[in-house]
TORTOR-201577 format. One line per 2 residues: number of its first residue (from 0); their letters; for each residue x, y, z of C-alpha. Coordinates in Angstrom, 2 decimals. Example, Ala and Ser with C-alpha at 12.3 -4.5 7.8 and 13.67 -1.06 7.14 Angstrom:
REM TORTOR-201577
0	as	12.30,-4.50,7.80  13.67,-1.06,7.14
REM end
This chain:
REM TORTOR-201577
0	xx	-0.11,0.20,-0.11  1.64,3.14,-0.88
2	xx	0.54,6.19,1.69  0.85,10.00,1.26
4	xx	1.78,12.70,4.19  0.75,15.70,4.86
6	xx	2.82,18.08,7.38  1.75,21.47,8.63
8	xx	3.28,23.56,11.17  1.36,24.49,13.78
10	xx	2.85,27.78,14.90  3.25,27.02,18.43
12	xx	5.37,25.15,20.96  5.37,21.90,22.94
14	xx	3.96,24.04,25.58  0.62,23.74,23.76
16	xx	0.72,20.58,22.13  2.69,18.41,24.12
18	xx	6.19,16.61,23.70  7.24,15.04,20.52
20	xx	5.64,11.70,19.94  8.83,10.48,18.17
22	xx	11.59,11.44,20.42  9.64,12.82,23.73
24	xx	11.44,16.08,24.08  10.01,19.43,23.62
26	xx	10.06,21.34,20.36  9.84,25.18,19.76
28	xx	8.12,24.68,16.59  5.44,22.17,16.48
30	xx	4.59,20.15,13.56  1.49,17.93,12.52
32	xx	1.79,15.10,10.26  -0.96,13.10,8.83
34	xx	-0.39,9.83,7.34  -3.06,8.59,4.56
36	xx	-4.05,6.10,1.80  -6.44,5.85,-0.81
38	xx	-9.19,3.38,-0.58  -12.04,2.69,-3.03
40	xx	-15.72,3.06,-0.99  -18.71,2.60,-2.88
42	xx	-16.79,2.98,-6.34  -15.11,6.31,-5.20
44	xx	-11.70,7.12,-4.26  -11.73,8.15,-0.58
46	xx	-8.92,9.69,1.41  -8.19,7.33,4.62
48	xx	-6.55,9.15,7.65  -4.32,6.19,8.94
50	xx	-2.40,7.87,11.87  -1.77,11.42,13.07
52	xx	1.44,12.35,14.84  2.92,15.66,16.61
54	xx	6.38,16.47,16.67  9.68,18.08,15.55
56	xx	9.55,18.38,11.76  12.84,16.20,11.31
58	xx	11.35,13.23,13.57  7.94,13.48,11.75
60	xx	9.98,13.09,8.31  12.30,10.03,9.78
62	xx	9.23,7.68,10.42  7.82,7.81,6.93
64	xx	7.58,4.97,5.34  6.24,4.00,1.77
REM end
């Protein structure tokens, strides 16, 4: 299965969103990454969100897989 990833900068620190979910450390700039795949439902292609993860940009990029 092929996954797509969306990432958004949250314009806030880990004081608001909690520690990085990958490394467990504080982050001055938090990002939100959504892992998605497409699935056919009722004959139509739909985007399904598999996981949502908060953390450092570099940490989130390091956990991506195809």
